[in-house]
C-alpha positions, -999 to 999 in steps of 0.1 A, spaced: -107 360 643 -124 352 677 -133 315 679 -161 322 703 -178 341 675 -169 322 644 -173 286 656 -209 292 669 -217 311 637 -205 282 615 -223 256 636 -255 277 636 -256 282 598 -245 247 591 -274 232 611 -300 257 598 -290 254 561 -283 216 564 -260 210 534 -261 172 538 -299 172 539 -300 195 508 -280 171 487 -308 146 480 -332 175 476 -310 190 449 -309 156 432 -347 153 432 -353 188 420 -328 184 391 -339 150 380 -333 146 342 -308 174 341 -273 169 326 -241 174 346 -235 208 330 -271 219 338 -268 208 374 -235 227 378 -252 258 364 -282 254 386 -260 249 417 -240 280 408 -271 302 404 -287 288 436 -256 294 456 -251 329 441 -287 340 448 -286 325 483 -253 343 491 -268 376 479 -300 371 500 -281 361 532 -256 389 528 -285 414 524 -302 401 555 -269 400 574 -263 437 566 -298 451 564 -322 424 574 -342 441 601 -342 474 583 -354 457 550 -382 438 567 -392 468 587 -392 491 557 -414 467 538 -437 462 568 -430 424 568 -425 404 600 -403 373 602 -434 352 611 -451 363 580 -420 355 560 -420 320 575 -456 314 565 -451 326 529 -420 304 526 -439 274 540 -467 278 515 -444 281 485 -424 251 497 -456 231 500 -464 236 463 -430 222 454 -436 192 476 -469 185 458 -450 185 425 -425 160 438 -452 138 453 -472 135 421 -443 135 397 -457 165 378 -422 177 368 -412 143 354 -445 141 334 -439 175 318 -405 164 307 -418 133 291 -439 155 268 -409 174 255 -390 163 224 -356 175 237 -339 159 267 -327 178 297 -341 204 321 -368 228 309 -356 263 315 -391 273 327 -387 247 355 -353 260 366 -353 254 404 -322 275 411 -339 305 425 -371 288 438 -370 265 457 -332 260 460 -319 295 467 -350 303 487 -365 289 508 -343 258 510 -308 274 512 -316 310 521 -348 303 539 -364 322 568 -343 303 593 -310 311 576 -321 347 571 -331 350 608 -298 334 618 -278 359 597 -297 388 614 -290 373 648 -253 366 641 -248 400 626 -264 416 656 -238 400 679 -209 417 662 -194 449 675 -168 457 647 -169 458 609 -142 431 610 -164 407 630 -193 414 607 -171 405 577 -160 373 595 -197 363 599 -203 367 562 -172 347 554 -184 319 576 -217 320 557 -199 318 524 -179 288 537 -211 270 546 -225 277 511 -192 263 496 -200 231 514 -235 231 499 -221 236 464 -196 208 468 -223 184 479 -245 195 450 -218 187 425 -214 152 442 -252 145 437 -245 127 404 -227 100 423 -258 95 445 -279 93 414 -258 65 399 -260 46 431 -298 48 434 -307 44 397 -342 52 383 -363 32 408 -344 45 438 -346 81 426 -384 78 421 -388 64 457 -365 91 471 -383 119 453 -417 109 468 -402 104 502 -385 138 501 -418 153 488 -434 141 520 -406 155 541 -408 188 523 -445 189 528 -440 184 566 -412 210 566 -435 235 548 -463 229 574 -438 234 602 -428 267 587 -464 278 586 -470 266 622 -439 284 634 -451 316 618 -486 312 633 -471 305 667 -451 336 666 -483 355 659 -498 338 689 -525 320 668 -514 285 678 -496 271 708 
């Protein structure tokens, strides 16, 4: 396929999705989960994200237009939801709930695979907008297929790093994980605020 289409598509999606940055986030969000549980969560998150990004790559503008939803509004909603997750990470609410349970492992009610992993962290407003833009640059069905294959390749990198998160956990141990969780909570909060500000800026409400 044409390198002038595929290489920029891969770089764009890789930077927007940020697989390396998602690795410690996945570790923090699945704290206390077994290896099998983490693998299942990673598979579900990647699967849902792939469906969402494929949908937006094929029908993104039509879907949002049909629902009467603008991308700025989508950014604001994603930012608010992400901020709630950041608060849980900052105040260790998830860990406290697990301490009250008799059985070890991840509570199914707290499964982070769909939210916040699949969306808005992997398939967030930025990735969805990127898929809409990249798909709009194609002129043939083969080029459109190539863009979606590039997206799947980036998600494969994300999945591989998710599976390697256990090694990072062993290196950091309990104290390091607690520090990292709170630090990432702060970063997530800042990212959430930035999503909201970007959405408001697109509406012309802030500079």
